[in-house]
Phi, psi and omega in degrees: 000137180218168184292334176299315177303321185291317177299324180298314181298308186299315187289326173299319178297306184303326180265022173067031179062031170267098186288338177296314182287320178302319178298319181295315183302313185271007179054048178214195187253159179299317175300326182291325178291319176304314185290323178296318180294313181296325183289324180294313178308311180299323180290323178279340183073029178222164168258120182284321190240144173278144180231146175239096188069238181261353178276141167272134188238349177174180170276137172285165173307319168296328178292323179285340174279327182283327189300312172312318181294316177303314177301317178295313182304312180294326179293322183289328177295323176288328176295317178302313180294319179298318184296318179296317179296325182304322181262339174282317193275336172057060171087003175260155177157199182234138170238127182246122181248129176251134184208159180280169187298318184293316178294321182290329185278319198246321186269325192268334189309308186290334176287322176298319176302307182296317175305306182305320176291327181276330179234070185300337184267009177256125174276130185262130166238127177245121178255135176254145180186188175285164170309315180294324179288331175291322173297322178297316179303318179293317183294328182274002183070022176266357176217148177273324188225137170238143174233120180197166177271317183268165162070322195293319180291352186266350185259106178302336176283000181242145170260111185246119184252137182288136177254308182199152173261147174219168178231183181253159171232156174259137179237140179217166177279162180298143181087354173294144177312321174296320176298322180289329173299311181299320179297328178274000176082019181276121183299141174290135175234161177293323181298316173300316181295329179291351182279347187238152169300145189236146181230121179206198186284157175291158179301136183086007177236141159048057172068019182297323183304324178289324180297308181300323179295320182302313183293317183295322184293330180263008179067033179250155184267129172287090181287070186277121183253343177196137174234152183210163178280336196237134182297322179304318177299312179309312180301320182302312186281341167294318183292329178281001175082020181280345181171186179262134183267146168232117193227160170299136178306330182285349181272000179251129178238120182305319185284308183298320181256033187297346182270000174232154180251131184256145186236124172304127181238016181303329181285348186267315188239144177297147181294159181237150181244120174276134180236155174251133181231150171231164176283135179295137183076359175295145177273130177259120169295157182308319180289339171295310173301326181301309179301312182302316175291334173294316186282321179223088186310323178295341181273068181294169181299319185294317179298313182296316182292330177289324178290324184291327185276349181281160178297144171313135175104344181292144188249127178245118184250150181286000000 
């Protein structure tokens, strides 16, 4: 048994049993991947994959049992490498962060700046994607830290820790009827908001589920004319007069967005919790803990280590 065999099995599952793609990812040949899998199956005395002719079509029941063990062995091998680097590299290395667009644009910049000043020999890589993509990057070992509001807490293989709560704001151009309402002290209601075309986040992003739920509870229609992943895009189309925007409060800056008027909407939509996640069982180098505490000071190394040691499903509140 060797690690190349284990990697061939893991990557075959990740790539949907397409050995051509597996060979490309592992920088080898398709026959080589097939041989590695067969040799492991022969050694274990089981068939890991179901086959239709020469094609792999899925995991066998023994394969489904073996796969988590393969994942753990490869993760521990990666942990061993990282542990060696921790002592050999003395604060040098690479930190990869996966985050949604809103987190990368509005929540992370100051933490990235301060971390880079404290750890100048660490190279930072920032990947942006949907909450599901953030989780997938963590599970694949392609990111050390993930930051998102949705999805992360739903994945048992991840340790997702609360960072901060936030609410939504409504944004309109000057002179809009909602701006006039606010100037007269008229409270914003969902019924009033439903009278206008709306521009907000795509489903699965930045608290969109709470927006939909609020309208549904009151039996109102969400008159959505445009959805986007990024608040700056939403602002652009609000400026063009296409509709009323609903964005994360952290995405509004009074000076930068002086051409738009923001109206507090915390009373309309449930608050949201942004979480920071790491892969359960991963070895975290010292500077990873350093970044976590820079971004969310209550998440000290002791807190993170306690969460990593807890059973999946345990709730850690700030």
